[in-house]
DSSP file (Angstrom, degrees, kcal/mol; ACC not computed):
  #  RESIDUE AA STRUCTURE BP1 BP2  ACC     N-H-->O    O-->H-N    N-H-->O    O-->H-N    TCO  KAPPA ALPHA  PHI   PSI    X-CA   Y-CA   Z-CA
    1    1 A M              0   0    0      0, 0.0     2,-0.5     0, 0.0    23,-0.2   0.000 360.0 360.0 360.0 154.7   -1.5    1.0    3.7
    2    2 A T  E     -A   23   0A   0     21,-2.3    21,-2.7    61,-0.1     2,-0.5  -0.956 360.0-143.7-115.9 129.9   -3.9   -1.0    1.7
    3    3 A Y  E     -A   22   0A   0     -2,-0.5    19,-0.2    19,-0.2     0, 0.0  -0.798  14.9-174.0 -94.4 132.2   -2.8   -3.9   -0.4
    4    4 A R  E     -A   21   0A   0     17,-3.1    17,-2.8    -2,-0.5     3,-0.1  -0.990  17.6-139.5-123.5 121.6   -4.5   -4.6   -3.7
    5    5 A P        -     0   0    0      0, 0.0     2,-0.2     0, 0.0    13,-0.1  -0.238  38.7 -79.6 -71.6 166.6   -3.5   -7.7   -5.6
    6    6 A G        -     0   0    0     14,-0.1     2,-0.4    11,-0.1    13,-0.2  -0.498  54.1-167.0 -64.6 133.0   -3.1   -7.7   -9.3
    7    7 A T  B     +C   18   0B   0     11,-2.1    11,-2.0    -2,-0.2     2,-0.4  -0.987  13.1 171.5-130.3 135.5   -6.5   -7.9  -11.0
    8    8 A Y        +     0   0    0     -2,-0.4     8,-0.1     9,-0.2     9,-0.0  -0.998  63.7  12.6-143.6 136.5   -7.3   -8.7  -14.6
    9    9 A G  S    S+     0   0    0     -2,-0.4     3,-0.3     1,-0.1     7,-0.1   0.636  89.0 108.0  77.7  14.2  -10.6   -9.3  -16.3
   10   10 A L    > > +     0   0    0      5,-0.3     3,-2.0     1,-0.2     5,-1.8   0.211  35.6 111.1-106.5  15.5  -12.8   -8.1  -13.4
   11   11 A S  G > 5 +     0   0    0      1,-0.3     3,-1.4     3,-0.2    -1,-0.2   0.791  69.5  65.7 -61.9 -26.8  -14.0   -4.9  -15.0
   12   12 A V  G 3 5S+     0   0    0     -3,-0.3    -1,-0.3     1,-0.3    -2,-0.1   0.739 103.9  47.8 -65.2 -20.6  -17.5   -6.3  -15.3
   13   13 A L  G < 5S-     0   0    0     -3,-2.0    -1,-0.3     2,-0.2    -2,-0.2   0.383 125.9-103.0 -97.8   1.8  -17.5   -6.3  -11.5
   14   14 A G  T < 5S+     0   0    0     -3,-1.4     2,-0.6    -4,-0.3    -3,-0.2   0.619  80.7 131.1  87.7  13.3  -16.2   -2.7  -11.3
   15   15 A V      < -     0   0    0     -5,-1.8    -5,-0.3     3,-0.0    -1,-0.3  -0.896  54.5-131.1-103.4 120.1  -12.6   -3.7  -10.4
   16   16 A A        -     0   0    0     -2,-0.6     2,-0.3     1,-0.1    -9,-0.1  -0.360  21.7-108.8 -70.5 146.0  -10.0   -2.0  -12.6
   17   17 A D        +     0   0    0    -11,-0.1     2,-0.3    -2,-0.1    -9,-0.2  -0.596  60.7 139.4 -70.2 130.1   -7.2   -4.0  -14.2
   18   18 A D  B     -C    7   0B   0    -11,-2.0   -11,-2.1    -2,-0.3     3,-0.1  -0.983  51.0 -97.3-166.4 163.5   -4.0   -3.2  -12.5
   19   19 A E        -     0   0    0     -2,-0.3    15,-0.1   -13,-0.2   -12,-0.1  -0.322  61.8 -72.4 -78.3 166.1   -0.7   -4.6  -11.1
   20   20 A P        +     0   0    0      0, 0.0    13,-2.2     0, 0.0     2,-0.3  -0.382  69.0 169.1 -58.9 139.7   -0.2   -5.5   -7.4
   21   21 A R  E     -AB   4  32A   0    -17,-2.8   -17,-3.1    11,-0.2     2,-0.4  -0.985  36.7-137.3-154.6 159.3    0.0   -2.3   -5.4
   22   22 A I  E     -AB   3  31A   0      9,-2.6     9,-3.4    -2,-0.3     2,-0.4  -0.982  23.9-154.2-121.0 134.8    0.1   -0.8   -2.0
   23   23 A I  E     -AB   2  30A   0    -21,-2.7   -21,-2.3    -2,-0.4     7,-0.2  -0.928  19.1-116.9-117.9 131.7   -1.9    2.4   -1.4
   24   24 A C     >  -     0   0    0      5,-2.7     4,-0.7    -2,-0.4    40,-0.2  -0.413  15.0-144.2 -62.9 134.3   -1.2    5.0    1.2
   25   25 A D  T  4 S+     0   0    0     38,-2.1    39,-0.2     2,-0.1    -1,-0.1   0.683  95.1  48.3 -73.5 -17.5   -4.0    5.3    3.7
   26   26 A G  T  4 S+     0   0    0     37,-0.4    -1,-0.1     3,-0.1    38,-0.1   0.959 132.0   0.7 -86.0 -62.8   -3.4    9.1    4.0
   27   27 A C  T  4 S-     0   0    0      2,-0.1    -2,-0.1     0, 0.0    37,-0.1   0.547  92.9-111.2-110.4 -10.1   -3.2   10.5    0.4
   28   28 A G     <  +     0   0    0     -4,-0.7    -3,-0.1     1,-0.2    36,-0.0   0.586  51.3 169.1  89.9   9.9   -3.7    7.5   -1.8
   29   29 A L        -     0   0    0     -6,-0.1    -5,-2.7     1,-0.1     2,-0.5  -0.322  29.7-134.0 -54.7 135.5   -0.1    7.4   -3.2
   30   30 A V  E     -B   23   0A   0     -7,-0.2     2,-0.6    -9,-0.0    -7,-0.2  -0.861  17.4-166.8-103.1 125.3    0.4    4.1   -5.0
   31   31 A Y  E     -B   22   0A   0     -9,-3.4    -9,-2.6    -2,-0.5     2,-0.3  -0.945  19.6-145.9-107.3 110.0    3.5    2.0   -4.5
   32   32 A R  E     -B   21   0A   0     -2,-0.6     2,-0.4   -11,-0.2   -11,-0.2  -0.599   4.3-138.2 -83.4 135.5    3.6   -0.6   -7.2
   33   33 A L        -     0   0    0    -13,-2.2     2,-0.2    -2,-0.3    -1,-0.0  -0.770  23.9-117.2 -90.8 134.4    5.0   -4.0   -6.4
   34   34 A R        -     0   0    0     -2,-0.4     3,-0.3     4,-0.1    -1,-0.0  -0.469  17.6-159.6 -71.1 140.0    7.3   -5.5   -9.1
   35   35 A T  S    S+     0   0    0      1,-0.2    -1,-0.1    -2,-0.2    -2,-0.0   0.502  82.0  70.3 -99.0  -5.2    6.0   -8.7  -10.6
   36   36 A D  S    S+     0   0    0      2,-0.1    -1,-0.2     0, 0.0    -2,-0.1   0.308 106.6  30.8 -94.5   9.8    9.3  -10.0  -12.0
   37   37 A R  S    S-     0   0    0     -3,-0.3     0, 0.0     3,-0.0     0, 0.0  -0.955  99.0 -75.5-153.6 167.5   10.6  -10.7   -8.5
   38   38 A P        -     0   0    0      0, 0.0    -4,-0.1     0, 0.0     3,-0.1  -0.235  63.9 -84.6 -63.2 158.9    9.3  -11.8   -5.1
   39   39 A P        -     0   0    0      0, 0.0     5,-0.1     0, 0.0    -4,-0.0  -0.247  60.6 -83.1 -59.2 154.5    7.5   -9.2   -2.9
   40   40 A P    >>  -     0   0    0      0, 0.0     4,-1.9     0, 0.0     3,-0.5  -0.233  35.9-118.0 -59.4 150.2    9.8   -7.0   -0.8
   41   41 A R  H 3> S+     0   0    0      1,-0.2     4,-2.2     2,-0.2     6,-0.2   0.871 113.5  58.0 -58.1 -40.5   10.9   -8.4    2.5
   42   42 A W  H 34>S+     0   0    0      1,-0.2     5,-3.0     2,-0.2    -1,-0.2   0.864 106.5  49.8 -60.9 -34.6    9.2   -5.6    4.5
   43   43 A F  H X45S+     0   0    0     -3,-0.5     3,-1.3     3,-0.2    -1,-0.2   0.930 111.1  47.0 -69.3 -45.6    5.9   -6.6    2.9
   44   44 A L  H 3<5S+     0   0    0     -4,-1.9    -2,-0.2     1,-0.3    -1,-0.2   0.812 110.8  53.6 -65.9 -29.8    6.3  -10.3    3.7
   45   45 A D  T 3<5S-     0   0    0     -4,-2.2    -1,-0.3    -5,-0.2    -2,-0.2   0.439 116.1-114.3 -84.5  -0.2    7.3   -9.4    7.3
   46   46 A G  T < 5S+     0   0    0     -3,-1.3    -3,-0.2     1,-0.2     2,-0.2   0.771  73.5 129.1  74.6  25.8    4.1   -7.2    7.7
   47   47 A K      < -     0   0    0     -5,-3.0    -1,-0.2    -6,-0.2     3,-0.1  -0.530  59.9-105.3-106.1 174.3    6.1   -4.0    8.1
   48   48 A S        -     0   0    0     -2,-0.2     3,-0.1     4,-0.1     6,-0.1  -0.633  43.2 -93.9 -92.8 156.7    5.8   -0.6    6.4
   49   49 A P    >   -     0   0    0      0, 0.0     3,-2.1     0, 0.0    -1,-0.1  -0.309  60.4 -76.6 -62.9 156.6    8.3    0.6    3.7
   50   50 A R  T 3  S+     0   0    0      1,-0.3     3,-0.1    -3,-0.1    -8,-0.0  -0.306 120.8  20.7 -55.7 132.5   11.2    2.7    5.0
   51   51 A G  T 3  S+     0   0    0      1,-0.3    -1,-0.3    -3,-0.1     2,-0.2   0.259  93.6 122.6  91.6 -11.6   10.1    6.2    5.8
   52   52 A W    <   -     0   0    0     -3,-2.1     2,-0.4    13,-0.1    -1,-0.3  -0.530  58.2-129.5 -82.7 153.4    6.4    5.4    6.1
   53   53 A W  E     -D   64   0C   0     11,-2.8    11,-2.8    -2,-0.2     2,-0.4  -0.864  19.2-157.5-107.2 135.7    4.5    6.2    9.4
   54   54 A R  E     +D   63   0C   0     -2,-0.4     2,-0.3     9,-0.2     9,-0.2  -0.904  12.3 176.2-116.9 141.1    2.4    3.6   11.2
   55   55 A R  E     +D   62   0C   0      7,-2.2     7,-2.9    -2,-0.4    20,-0.1  -0.997  43.5  20.8-142.7 138.0   -0.4    4.1   13.7
   56   56 A G  S    S-     0   0    0     -2,-0.3     5,-0.2     5,-0.2     6,-0.0  -0.147  92.3 -43.8  98.6 168.4   -2.7    1.6   15.4
   57   57 A P    >   -     0   0    0      0, 0.0     3,-1.5     0, 0.0     4,-0.3  -0.260  61.2-103.6 -69.3 160.4   -2.6   -2.1   16.3
   58   58 A S  T 3  S+     0   0    0      1,-0.3     3,-0.4     2,-0.2    -3,-0.0   0.783 119.3  52.4 -59.2 -30.2   -1.5   -4.6   13.6
   59   59 A D  T 3  S+     0   0    0      1,-0.2    -1,-0.3     0, 0.0    -3,-0.0   0.641 127.1  20.7 -83.3 -12.5   -5.0   -5.7   12.8
   60   60 A A  S <  S+     0   0    0     -3,-1.5    -1,-0.2     2,-0.0    -2,-0.2  -0.008  91.0 146.9-140.7  31.4   -6.4   -2.2   12.2
   61   61 A R        -     0   0    0     -3,-0.4     2,-0.4    -4,-0.3    -5,-0.2  -0.235  35.8-147.1 -73.9 159.8   -3.3   -0.2   11.5
   62   62 A E  E     -D   55   0C   0     -7,-2.9    -7,-2.2    -6,-0.0     2,-0.4  -0.994  10.6-162.8-124.1 134.1   -3.0    2.8    9.2
   63   63 A D  E     -D   54   0C   0     -2,-0.4   -38,-2.1    -9,-0.2   -37,-0.4  -0.964   3.4-165.0-120.0 134.2    0.2    3.5    7.3
   64   64 A S  E     -D   53   0C   0    -11,-2.8   -11,-2.8    -2,-0.4    10,-0.1  -0.933  20.1-118.5-121.1 143.5    1.1    6.8    5.7
   65   65 A C     >  -     0   0    0     -2,-0.4     4,-2.0   -13,-0.2     3,-0.5  -0.188  34.4 -99.8 -73.4 167.0    3.7    7.6    3.1
   66   66 A P  H  > S+     0   0    0      0, 0.0     4,-2.7     0, 0.0     5,-0.2   0.828 122.4  60.2 -57.5 -32.8    6.7   10.0    3.7
   67   67 A Q  H  > S+     0   0    0      2,-0.2     4,-1.8     1,-0.2     6,-0.3   0.913 106.8  45.5 -62.5 -42.4    4.8   12.7    1.7
   68   68 A C  H  >>S+     0   0    0     -3,-0.5     5,-1.8     2,-0.2     6,-1.3   0.887 112.3  51.9 -66.8 -39.2    1.9   12.6    4.3
   69   69 A V  H ><5S+     0   0    0     -4,-2.0     3,-0.6     1,-0.2    -2,-0.2   0.931 111.7  46.2 -63.5 -45.0    4.4   12.6    7.2
   70   70 A M  H 3<5S+     0   0    0     -4,-2.7    -1,-0.2     1,-0.2    -2,-0.2   0.843 117.0  42.9 -67.4 -34.7    6.2   15.7    5.8
   71   71 A T  H 3<5S-     0   0    0     -4,-1.8    -1,-0.2    -5,-0.2    -2,-0.2   0.475 112.2-115.2 -92.3  -2.3    3.0   17.6    5.1
   72   72 A G  T <<5S+     0   0    0     -4,-0.9    -3,-0.2    -3,-0.6    -4,-0.1   0.622  83.2 119.3  81.0  12.5    1.3   16.6    8.4
   73   73 A R      < +     0   0    0     -5,-1.8    -4,-0.2    -6,-0.3    -5,-0.1   0.541  35.4 119.7 -87.0  -6.7   -1.5   14.7    6.7
   74   74 A A              0   0    0     -6,-1.3   -20,-0.1     1,-0.2   -10,-0.0  -0.392 360.0 360.0 -61.4 130.4   -0.5   11.4    8.4
   75   75 A R              0   0    0     -2,-0.1    -1,-0.2   -20,-0.1    -2,-0.0   0.483 360.0 360.0 -70.9 360.0   -3.5   10.3   10.4
């Protein structure tokens, strides 16, 4: 999965305004992080959300969402 922080006012640099989010490395599914509470424990612990599939070492891992796992698109 790829983490993208909340970004605002950077459109002149080509970065879209958006909330903090995690993006599936397989299909691009966006998992939005709530901004009215701390990040989920799994995120702070460097883990994947429940049901996501992980492959590779921690410094170059790829995480795929349950949809990718079910359809066989998980890398």
